[in-house]
NUVO-444193 format. One line per field, with one value per residue (C-alpha): residue number from 0; residue in three letters; x, y, z. Coordinates in nm, 4 decimals, always signed. Layout:
NUVO-444193
i: NUM:...
aa: ALA:...
px: X:...
py: Y:...
pz: Z:...
end
This chain:
NUVO-444193
i: 0:1:2:3:4:5:6:7:8:9:10:11:12:13:14:15:16:17:18:19:20:21:22:23:24:25:26:27:28:29:30:31:32:33:34:35:36:37:38:39:40:41:42:43:44:45:46:47:48:49:50:51:52:53:54:55:56:57:58:59:60:61:62:63:64:65:66:67:68:69:70:71:72:73:74:75:76:77:78:79:80:81:82:83:84:85:86:87:88:89:90:91:92:93:94:95:96:97:98:99:100:101:102:103:104:105:106:107:108:109:110:111:112:113:114:115:116:117:118:119:120:121:122:123:124:125:126:127:128:129:130:131:132:133:134:135:136:137:138:139:140:141:142:143:144:145:146:147:148:149:150:151:152:153:154:155:156:157:158:159:160:161:162:163:164:165:166:167:168:169:170:171:172:173:174:175:176:177:178:179:180:181:182:183:184:185:186:187:188:189:190:191:192:193:194:195:196:197:198:199:200:201:202:203:204:205:206:207:208:209:210:211:212:213:214:215:216:217:218:219:220:221:222:223:224:225:226:227:228:229:230:231:232:233:234:235:236:237:238:239:240:241:242:243:244:245:246:247:248:249:250:251:252:253:254:255:256:257:258:259:260:261:262:263:264:265:266:267:268:269:270:271:272:273:274:275:276:277:278:279:280:281:282:283:284:285:286:287:288:289:290:291:292:293:294:295:296:297:298:299:300:301:302:303:304:305:306:307:308:309:310:311:312:313:314:315:316:317:318:319:320:321:322:323:324:325:326:327:328:329:330:331:332:333:334:335:336:337:338:339:340:341:342:343:344:345:346:347:348:349:350:351:352:353:354:355:356:357:358:359:360:361:362:363:364:365:366:367:368:369:370:371:372:373:374:375:376:377:378:379:380:381:382:383:384:385:386:387:388:389:390:391:392:393:394:395:396:397:398:399:400:401:402:403:404:405:406:407:408:409:410:411:412:413:414:415:416:417:418:419:420:421:422:423:424:425:426:427:428:429:430:431:432:433:434:435:436:437:438:439:440:441:442:443:444:445:446:447:448:449:450:451:452:453:454:455:456:457
aa: MET:PHE:GLY:LYS:ARG:GLY:GLU:GLY:GLY:ARG:GLY:PRO:ALA:ASN:PHE:ASP:GLN:GLY:GLY:GLY:ALA:PRO:PRO:ARG:ALA:ALA:GLY:GLY:VAL:PRO:VAL:PHE:GLY:HIS:VAL:GLY:GLU:LEU:ARG:ARG:ASP:PRO:LEU:GLY:PHE:LEU:ARG:SER:LEU:PRO:ALA:GLN:GLY:ASP:VAL:VAL:GLU:VAL:GLY:LEU:GLY:PRO:VAL:LYS:ALA:PHE:VAL:VAL:CYS:GLU:PRO:GLY:LEU:VAL:ARG:GLU:LEU:LEU:LEU:ASP:ASP:ARG:THR:PHE:ASP:LYS:GLY:GLY:ARG:PHE:TYR:GLU:LYS:GLY:ARG:GLN:VAL:VAL:GLY:ASP:GLY:LEU:ALA:THR:CYS:THR:HIS:ASP:ARG:HIS:ARG:ARG:GLN:ARG:ARG:LEU:LEU:GLN:PRO:VAL:PHE:HIS:PRO:GLY:ARG:LEU:PRO:GLY:TYR:ALA:ARG:VAL:MET:THR:GLU:GLN:ALA:GLN:VAL:VAL:ALA:GLY:SER:TRP:SER:ASP:GLY:LEU:VAL:ILE:ASP:VAL:ASP:ALA:GLN:MET:ARG:LYS:LEU:ALA:THR:ALA:THR:VAL:VAL:ARG:THR:LEU:PHE:THR:PRO:HIS:ALA:GLY:VAL:ALA:ALA:GLU:THR:LEU:THR:ALA:VAL:THR:HIS:ASP:LEU:LEU:ARG:GLY:LEU:ASP:TRP:ARG:LEU:ARG:ASN:PRO:VAL:ARG:ALA:LEU:GLU:ARG:LEU:PRO:THR:PRO:ALA:ASN:ARG:ARG:PHE:ARG:ARG:ALA:LYS:GLU:GLN:MET:ARG:LYS:ALA:VAL:GLU:GLN:ALA:VAL:ALA:ALA:TYR:ARG:ARG:LEU:GLY:ALA:ASP:GLU:GLY:ASP:ALA:LEU:TRP:VAL:LEU:LEU:GLN:GLY:SER:GLY:ASP:GLU:GLY:LEU:ASP:ALA:GLY:GLU:ILE:HIS:ASP:GLN:VAL:LEU:THR:LEU:LEU:ILE:GLY:ALA:THR:GLU:THR:THR:THR:ASP:THR:LEU:ALA:TRP:ALA:LEU:TYR:LEU:LEU:ALA:ARG:HIS:PRO:GLY:LEU:GLN:GLN:ARG:LEU:HIS:GLU:GLU:CYS:VAL:ALA:VAL:THR:GLY:GLY:GLU:ARG:PRO:PRO:TRP:PHE:GLU:ASP:LEU:PRO:GLN:LEU:GLY:PHE:ALA:GLU:GLN:PHE:LEU:THR:GLU:THR:GLN:ARG:LEU:HIS:PRO:ALA:VAL:TRP:VAL:VAL:THR:ARG:ARG:ALA:ARG:ARG:SER:ALA:ILE:LEU:GLY:PRO:TYR:ALA:LEU:PRO:GLN:GLY:ALA:THR:ILE:ILE:PHE:SER:PRO:TYR:LEU:VAL:HIS:THR:ARG:ALA:ASP:LEU:TYR:PRO:ARG:PRO:GLU:VAL:PHE:ASP:PRO:GLY:ARG:TRP:ALA:ASP:ARG:PRO:VAL:ARG:PRO:SER:VAL:ASP:GLY:THR:TYR:LEU:PRO:PHE:GLY:ALA:GLY:PRO:ARG:LYS:CYS:ILE:GLY:ASP:ARG:PHE:ALA:MET:THR:GLU:MET:THR:LEU:ALA:LEU:ALA:GLN:ILE:ALA:GLN:GLN:TRP:THR:LEU:GLU:PRO:LEU:ASP:GLN:ALA:PRO:VAL:GLN:PRO:ARG:ALA:ARG:VAL:ALA:LEU:THR:PRO:HIS:GLY:LEU:ARG:LEU:ARG:VAL:ARG:SER:ARG:THR
px: +11.4140:+11.2392:+11.4295:+11.5154:+11.3118:+11.4398:+11.2999:+10.9256:+10.9008:+10.8837:+11.1647:+11.4847:+11.7591:+12.0469:+12.3394:+12.5731:+12.3884:+12.5625:+12.4767:+12.6952:+12.7379:+12.5176:+12.6972:+12.7890:+12.6293:+12.8522:+12.9903:+13.0215:+13.3182:+13.5184:+13.3574:+13.0368:+12.9476:+12.6471:+12.5091:+12.5978:+12.4031:+12.1072:+12.0937:+12.1390:+11.8879:+11.7430:+11.4800:+11.7240:+11.9734:+11.7084:+11.6036:+11.9636:+11.9918:+11.7841:+12.0314:+12.3059:+12.1354:+11.8237:+11.9768:+12.2402:+12.4651:+12.4835:+12.6896:+12.5093:+12.8146:+12.9850:+12.6712:+12.6111:+12.2551:+12.0997:+11.8391:+11.5988:+11.4987:+11.3247:+10.9495:+10.9509:+11.2236:+11.0414:+10.7405:+10.9549:+11.0921:+10.7454:+10.5922:+10.8611:+10.8407:+10.9827:+11.3205:+11.2962:+11.1627:+11.0754:+11.4020:+11.6652:+11.7103:+11.3589:+11.1846:+11.4353:+11.3662:+10.9953:+10.9627:+11.0719:+10.7521:+10.4833:+10.6281:+10.5930:+10.2628:+10.1450:+10.3519:+10.6834:+10.6693:+10.8798:+10.7530:+10.7170:+10.4606:+10.2894:+10.0407:+9.8817:+9.8625:+9.7101:+9.4472:+9.3475:+9.3329:+9.1515:+8.8022:+8.8793:+8.8826:+8.6018:+8.4053:+8.0901:+8.2322:+8.3400:+8.0000:+7.9986:+8.3517:+8.2560:+7.9847:+8.2528:+8.4772:+8.2028:+8.1212:+8.4838:+8.5368:+8.2323:+8.3668:+8.7084:+8.5898:+8.3023:+8.5419:+8.7016:+8.5919:+8.6107:+8.9620:+9.1194:+9.4805:+9.5112:+9.8114:+9.7377:+9.9389:+9.7729:+9.4223:+9.4649:+9.6320:+9.3358:+9.0992:+9.2957:+9.3540:+8.9942:+8.8739:+9.0995:+9.0353:+8.6584:+8.6831:+8.9325:+8.7693:+8.4106:+8.3313:+8.2592:+8.6206:+8.7330:+9.0155:+9.0592:+9.1555:+9.3484:+9.5665:+9.6362:+9.7196:+9.9929:+10.1206:+10.1309:+10.3178:+10.5812:+10.6243:+10.6793:+10.9259:+11.1162:+11.1176:+11.2375:+11.5263:+11.6245:+11.6296:+11.8666:+12.0838:+12.3603:+12.4739:+12.2471:+12.3879:+12.2414:+11.8929:+11.9518:+12.0612:+11.8139:+11.7630:+11.4288:+11.3541:+11.4255:+11.2152:+10.9311:+10.9510:+10.9441:+10.6594:+10.4586:+10.5104:+10.3874:+10.0852:+9.9951:+10.0282:+9.7959:+9.5428:+9.5215:+9.4911:+9.2091:+9.0277:+9.0528:+8.9255:+8.6291:+8.5446:+8.5583:+8.3019:+8.0732:+8.0736:+7.8994:+7.9989:+8.0108:+8.0972:+8.4658:+8.7975:+8.9090:+8.6026:+8.7039:+9.0587:+8.9282:+8.7132:+9.0343:+9.2064:+9.2335:+9.4202:+9.5162:+9.4413:+9.6049:+9.7424:+9.7410:+10.0825:+9.9858:+9.6615:+9.8669:+10.1063:+9.8249:+9.6412:+9.9596:+10.0223:+9.6710:+9.6720:+10.0053:+9.9695:+9.6225:+9.7194:+10.0503:+9.9888:+9.6391:+9.7620:+10.0403:+9.8382:+9.5499:+9.7925:+9.9523:+9.6072:+9.4995:+9.8252:+9.7690:+9.4095:+9.5344:+9.8014:+9.5558:+9.2402:+9.0907:+9.1170:+8.9825:+8.6756:+8.6232:+8.6339:+8.3905:+8.1465:+8.1656:+8.0869:+7.7939:+7.6559:+7.6665:+7.5345:+7.3302:+7.5500:+7.3040:+7.4542:+7.7968:+7.9351:+7.8425:+7.9818:+7.7131:+7.8414:+8.1903:+8.1201:+8.0185:+8.3273:+8.5563:+8.7570:+8.8170:+8.9661:+9.1792:+9.3000:+9.4097:+9.5646:+9.7811:+9.8607:+9.9977:+10.1938:+10.3719:+10.3932:+10.3712:+10.3663:+10.5653:+10.8523:+11.1211:+11.1038:+11.3660:+11.3845:+11.6402:+11.7506:+11.6989:+11.9172:+12.1441:+11.9382:+11.9336:+11.7275:+11.7337:+12.0952:+12.2315:+12.3461:+12.2458:+12.4122:+12.2317:+12.1595:+12.1743:+11.9726:+11.7508:+11.5737:+11.2923:+11.1231:+10.7657:+10.8727:+11.1537:+10.9223:+10.6436:+10.8737:+11.0303:+10.9731:+10.9530:+10.6492:+10.4850:+10.5431:+10.6311:+10.6473:+10.6973:+10.3601:+10.0522:+9.7908:+9.4928:+9.3774:+9.6510:+9.4289:+9.1089:+9.1701:+9.3222:+9.1657:+9.2463:+9.3391:+9.6417:+9.9314:+10.0139:+10.3238:+10.5228:+10.4592:+10.2245:+10.2976:+10.1455:+10.0151:+10.2842:+10.2047:+10.2183:+10.1559:+10.2649:+10.0437:+9.8729:+9.5749:+9.3879:+9.4132:+9.0367:+8.9831:+9.2379:+9.1028:+8.7467:+8.8480:+9.0575:+8.7996:+8.5178:+8.7347:+8.8640:+8.5139:+8.3746:+8.6465:+8.6228:+8.2449:+8.2568:+8.5801:+8.8144:+9.1817:+9.4352:+9.8154:+9.9668:+10.2347:+10.3499:+10.6618:+10.6301:+10.6375:+10.9355:+10.8813:+11.0481:+11.1730:+11.1566:+10.9580:+10.6989:+10.7124:+10.5557:+10.4768:+10.6680:+10.5268:+10.2302:+9.9723:+9.6735:+9.3913:+9.0345:+8.7452:+8.3881:+8.1829:+7.8575
py: +9.6550:+9.3199:+8.9923:+8.8117:+8.5029:+8.1607:+7.9144:+7.9284:+8.2242:+7.9872:+8.1298:+8.3347:+8.2499:+8.0238:+8.1764:+8.0882:+8.3270:+8.6206:+8.9028:+9.0990:+9.0674:+9.2967:+9.5822:+9.5284:+9.7545:+10.0206:+9.9575:+9.6196:+9.4645:+9.1459:+8.8232:+8.9922:+9.1800:+9.4105:+9.2345:+9.5353:+9.7821:+9.5470:+9.5087:+9.8799:+10.0151:+9.7489:+9.9776:+10.2618:+10.0203:+9.8855:+10.2383:+10.3144:+10.0304:+10.1486:+10.4329:+10.1704:+9.9472:+9.7580:+9.4430:+9.4855:+9.2288:+9.2345:+9.0252:+8.8284:+8.7020:+8.4594:+8.4359:+8.6532:+8.7664:+8.9768:+9.2420:+9.3143:+9.6818:+9.7524:+9.6709:+9.5221:+9.2787:+9.1983:+9.1102:+8.8829:+8.7182:+8.6502:+8.5270:+8.2637:+8.0523:+7.7561:+7.9289:+8.1529:+7.9129:+7.9643:+7.9358:+8.1164:+8.1554:+8.2846:+7.9825:+7.7335:+7.8650:+7.9062:+7.5354:+7.4711:+7.6478:+7.5705:+7.2642:+7.2307:+7.4125:+7.6311:+7.9352:+7.7517:+7.4551:+7.4454:+7.4718:+7.0984:+7.0733:+7.4095:+7.3498:+7.0478:+7.2166:+7.5344:+7.3360:+7.1515:+7.4706:+7.6860:+7.5755:+7.7191:+8.0638:+8.0174:+8.3469:+8.1639:+8.0958:+8.4547:+8.5871:+8.3168:+8.4032:+8.7720:+8.7105:+8.5764:+8.8737:+9.1214:+8.9365:+8.9302:+9.2975:+9.3759:+9.1651:+9.3343:+9.6916:+9.6385:+9.5435:+9.8901:+10.1762:+10.5509:+10.6784:+10.3320:+10.3029:+9.9921:+9.7828:+9.7926:+9.4834:+9.2750:+9.3905:+9.3384:+9.0019:+8.8996:+9.0045:+8.8392:+8.5135:+8.4773:+8.5447:+8.2924:+8.0291:+8.0713:+8.0533:+7.7646:+7.5549:+7.4913:+7.6048:+7.2390:+7.1388:+7.2493:+7.4748:+7.7776:+8.1056:+8.2095:+7.9004:+7.9346:+8.3040:+8.2176:+7.9264:+8.1326:+8.4095:+8.1660:+8.0105:+8.3506:+8.4540:+8.1319:+8.1949:+8.5532:+8.4393:+8.1680:+8.4162:+8.6457:+8.3660:+8.2545:+7.9543:+7.6551:+7.4585:+7.7129:+7.6030:+7.2636:+7.3912:+7.3396:+7.7115:+7.8467:+8.0008:+7.6755:+7.4753:+7.7245:+7.6953:+7.3135:+7.3150:+7.5525:+7.3246:+7.0244:+7.2139:+7.3235:+6.9680:+6.8364:+7.1152:+7.0366:+6.6634:+6.7265:+6.9523:+6.6958:+6.4210:+6.6379:+6.6967:+6.3276:+6.2727:+6.5570:+6.4635:+6.7858:+7.1089:+7.3839:+7.6486:+7.6671:+7.6030:+7.2812:+7.1000:+7.1976:+7.0718:+6.7396:+6.6975:+6.7260:+6.4480:+6.0917:+5.8951:+6.1975:+6.4701:+6.5951:+6.3464:+6.4050:+6.5723:+6.8036:+6.9053:+6.9970:+7.2065:+7.3833:+7.4685:+7.6138:+7.8099:+7.9544:+8.0278:+8.2094:+8.3771:+8.5118:+8.6212:+8.7990:+9.0057:+9.1089:+9.2004:+9.4215:+9.5866:+9.6729:+9.7991:+10.0334:+10.1424:+10.2382:+10.4260:+10.6190:+10.6976:+10.8435:+11.0501:+11.1909:+11.3176:+11.4558:+11.1206:+10.9469:+11.1709:+11.1072:+10.7313:+10.7604:+10.9608:+10.7063:+10.4211:+10.6040:+10.6936:+10.3261:+10.1687:+10.4508:+10.4226:+10.1776:+9.8467:+9.7040:+9.7009:+9.3856:+9.2012:+9.3551:+9.7035:+9.6519:+9.8144:+10.1348:+10.1404:+10.2753:+10.5109:+10.2333:+10.0223:+10.3133:+10.3705:+10.0085:+10.0058:+10.3041:+10.1525:+9.8440:+10.0567:+10.2470:+9.9622:+9.6253:+9.3484:+9.1238:+9.3644:+9.1359:+8.8028:+8.5609:+8.3290:+8.0723:+8.0388:+7.6753:+7.7252:+7.9956:+8.2754:+8.6192:+8.8866:+9.2148:+9.2762:+9.0654:+8.7044:+8.5177:+8.1840:+7.8646:+7.8492:+8.2255:+8.3800:+8.6544:+8.9155:+9.1532:+9.3929:+9.5226:+9.8022:+9.9060:+9.9124:+10.0926:+10.3755:+10.4582:+10.8255:+10.7581:+10.5352:+10.7175:+11.0944:+11.1918:+10.8244:+10.9000:+11.0799:+10.8789:+10.9709:+10.7388:+10.9808:+10.8584:+10.5492:+10.7407:+10.7590:+10.4174:+10.0744:+9.9134:+9.5676:+9.3371:+9.4884:+9.3411:+9.5539:+9.4874:+9.8296:+9.7240:+9.3961:+9.3563:+9.0131:+8.9321:+8.8515:+8.5670:+8.1980:+8.2362:+8.5359:+8.5127:+8.2800:+8.4613:+8.8218:+8.8721:+8.7076:+8.9443:+9.2609:+9.1690:+9.1093:+9.4248:+9.6493:+9.5297:+9.5602:+9.9067:+10.0304:+9.8907:+10.0604:+10.3937:+10.3978:+10.3357:+10.4958:+10.7922:+10.6973:+10.9339:+10.9088:+10.9273:+11.1646:+11.3141:+11.0998:+10.8847:+10.5084:+10.3457:+10.0239:+9.7126:+9.5015:+9.1423:+8.8557:+9.1230:+9.5026:+9.5883:+9.9138:+9.8033:+9.9085:+10.1003:+10.2199:+10.4450:+10.6013:+10.5311:+10.7746:+10.6630:+10.8293:+10.7401
pz: +8.5147:+8.5237:+8.5423:+8.2193:+8.1527:+8.0692:+7.8192:+7.7788:+8.0175:+8.3162:+8.5251:+8.5396:+8.2970:+8.3907:+8.5822:+8.2969:+8.0638:+8.2297:+8.4654:+8.7004:+9.0741:+9.2843:+9.4621:+9.8266:+10.0849:+10.2369:+10.5820:+10.7399:+10.9163:+10.8596:+10.9837:+11.1103:+10.7926:+10.8463:+11.1542:+11.3715:+11.1550:+11.1376:+11.5146:+11.5899:+11.3387:+11.1072:+10.9526:+10.8915:+10.7377:+10.5006:+10.3984:+10.3042:+10.0517:+9.7491:+9.6919:+9.6527:+9.3972:+9.2934:+9.4467:+9.7197:+9.8839:+10.2631:+10.5011:+10.7727:+10.9544:+10.7151:+10.4964:+10.1917:+10.1362:+9.8608:+9.9421:+9.6544:+9.6733:+9.3414:+9.3354:+8.9855:+9.0876:+9.4113:+9.1983:+8.9797:+9.2918:+9.4321:+9.1083:+9.0539:+9.3690:+9.1777:+9.1577:+9.4662:+9.7255:+10.0901:+10.2750:+10.4763:+10.8491:+10.9198:+10.7692:+10.9067:+11.2571:+11.1872:+11.1168:+11.4756:+11.5841:+11.3256:+11.1561:+10.7812:+10.7343:+10.4499:+10.5513:+10.5863:+10.3464:+10.0314:+9.6743:+9.6210:+9.9039:+9.8712:+9.5877:+9.7556:+10.0956:+9.9551:+9.7661:+10.0840:+10.2922:+10.0350:+10.1529:+10.4990:+10.3420:+10.0921:+10.0635:+10.1661:+10.5123:+10.5757:+10.6997:+10.9678:+11.0725:+11.0764:+11.3361:+11.5693:+11.4870:+11.5785:+11.9012:+12.0154:+11.9322:+12.1467:+12.4340:+12.4378:+12.3766:+12.6195:+12.9004:+12.9075:+13.1330:+13.0918:+13.1653:+13.1680:+13.0522:+12.8358:+12.7380:+12.3665:+12.2723:+12.5449:+12.4507:+12.0771:+12.1367:+12.3499:+12.0716:+11.7910:+11.9777:+12.0930:+11.7396:+11.5713:+11.8374:+11.7979:+11.4179:+11.4211:+11.6915:+11.7894:+12.1458:+12.2261:+12.1592:+12.5045:+12.3795:+12.6075:+12.4425:+12.7525:+12.7408:+12.3717:+12.4178:+12.6664:+12.4601:+12.1400:+12.3188:+12.4496:+12.1050:+11.9450:+12.2138:+12.1472:+11.7730:+11.8191:+12.0389:+11.7922:+11.5051:+11.6956:+11.8359:+11.5958:+11.8057:+11.7431:+12.0381:+12.2812:+12.1786:+12.3401:+12.6814:+12.9703:+13.0264:+13.1585:+12.8164:+12.6314:+12.8775:+12.8408:+12.4618:+12.4681:+12.7193:+12.4973:+12.1956:+12.3945:+12.5299:+12.1796:+12.0457:+12.3166:+12.2606:+11.8899:+11.9567:+12.2066:+11.9613:+11.6809:+11.9116:+12.0100:+11.6459:+11.5730:+11.8484:+11.7350:+11.3681:+11.2593:+11.0886:+11.3518:+11.0938:+11.1841:+11.0162:+11.1853:+11.0549:+10.7013:+10.7605:+10.8860:+10.5756:+10.3747:+10.5696:+10.4505:+10.1878:+9.9734:+10.2246:+10.5417:+10.7903:+11.1670:+11.1670:+10.8812:+11.0539:+11.3623:+11.1514:+10.9658:+11.2873:+11.4343:+11.1139:+11.1113:+11.4834:+11.4963:+11.1584:+11.2340:+11.5852:+11.5382:+11.2268:+11.3405:+11.6885:+11.5594:+11.2823:+11.5157:+11.7798:+11.5251:+11.4051:+11.7581:+11.8092:+11.4855:+11.5845:+11.9113:+11.7316:+11.4734:+11.6493:+11.3280:+11.1513:+11.4617:+11.4579:+11.0860:+11.1421:+11.4328:+11.2213:+10.9387:+11.1790:+11.3367:+10.9935:+10.8941:+11.2148:+11.3639:+11.6710:+11.8270:+11.7129:+11.6297:+11.2740:+11.0857:+10.7860:+10.5650:+10.6593:+10.5164:+10.1752:+10.3587:+10.5849:+10.3160:+10.5369:+10.7909:+10.5117:+10.3884:+10.7445:+10.7788:+10.4322:+10.5231:+10.8628:+10.6886:+10.4447:+10.7188:+10.9718:+10.7929:+11.0528:+10.8190:+10.7607:+10.6176:+10.4315:+10.3019:+10.0033:+9.8855:+9.5227:+9.4237:+9.1168:+8.9773:+8.8278:+8.6725:+8.8489:+8.6598:+8.5579:+8.8422:+8.8715:+9.1858:+9.2653:+9.3544:+9.7266:+9.7719:+10.0539:+9.9126:+10.1227:+10.0437:+10.2808:+10.2513:+10.4879:+10.2531:+9.9502:+10.1370:+10.2478:+9.9104:+9.8342:+9.4592:+9.5219:+9.8118:+9.8374:+10.1949:+10.2921:+10.6623:+10.6792:+10.7773:+10.5152:+10.4568:+10.1881:+9.9553:+9.9027:+9.8276:+9.4522:+9.3995:+9.4438:+9.7761:+9.6574:+9.6547:+9.4673:+9.1276:+9.0722:+9.3890:+9.5442:+9.8272:+10.0015:+10.3497:+10.2464:+9.9924:+9.6295:+9.3806:+9.4557:+9.8197:+9.8926:+10.2340:+10.2019:+10.4801:+10.3576:+10.3289:+10.6677:+10.8233:+10.6611:+10.7607:+11.1217:+11.1505:+10.9827:+11.2081:+11.5209:+11.4336:+11.3513:+11.6791:+11.8857:+11.7015:+11.7396:+12.1147:+12.2380:+12.1974:+12.2271:+12.3828:+12.4021:+12.7495:+12.6201:+12.2921:+12.2523:+11.9387:+11.9863:+11.8193:+11.6244:+11.7563:+11.4669:+11.5860:+11.4276:+11.3524:+11.3556:+11.6907:+11.8797:+12.1878:+12.5251:+12.3809:+12.6342:+12.5611:+12.7607:+12.6485:+12.6852:+12.6462:+12.3702:+12.5495
end
């Protein structure tokens, strides 16, 4: 089941050592391949692939790609980033937005960048970040009124952006959360359009969308430059991430362009995945009143109902963590990821040629019935008897795995747990109707158009 190793166990064997071609997915048409199925129902198409093979070839227009469906092979893929490097259409387009930061850089640049960014996420800094997380959750949840109908995406985006801006930048840097919210949104809209647009020349036309995208990039560049200049003037640690990045600059550290790319990477990465995960969590609370009441009772038992949840409360918020773990199983924000084979390789029984585009999907793995009984059912209890920790076997991948695993996973889980606990303690969430919200598979997996009514518990 696992891929064969090459010499010294340092990577897959050479293509010339053998291995058959993966089976081709059913359907597809000449020239366009499986693009039609992917556009009509991308999640359904992915769910259909494991029955056709552990690795399945699909056609993306004239390009062949290989979808890895079996968790053990996904694990092999993620552990060997030397052979299976960051690449493919997603990362090529992503570099237009965030540059060559930690999330998009290739293997040869990754180790150095990760080493320089690791201090940003040192466990010792997390309690300070958590104070900001609690404050921002209070601000957003405290702005609601009894009976208010909220745009869930807008509210969670406001929360996530304000939190990451306050943890990235000192308040003295003059960076407005509202401005960065709008800029981030325009950048992500531009990235989404570029991923779906097969004609590169269209990106250069002076259309309103292209002008908005270029303007957002310029605004972001100026905002980062202003923040860095403010830090240079202050010359003191304000307990935030940009200060740490600046300490790693210099002769062998990050240059000005790299600091810009890392800030963009942290800003967009921490905003989008947190926004979508919290939005799905609030939707699931509203759809499951019994679970919502259980979460409320846990929060009140921990805090007494008279104060917000704090960092020190996290060990006692076990159900909140289980709830978020199951939310990310059923609705992983990062639902599909690409890699590029730097050399010909063997993965399981299959031969993959040099340069091949390889795809794996956390959503596909998370909804396999052989791994998760009744995978379509939302059940936080399935995590009660197993440790909630990063997967080592390729079966649970909201933050990835291996050397390229998300560097900010603990940051994200801390922020989302504190926010969810704050909201559940203070509010009851109600759906406006009983129609289920359908996921929108774009850059992230989003609950498109979600609106909920909030009822005060006080």
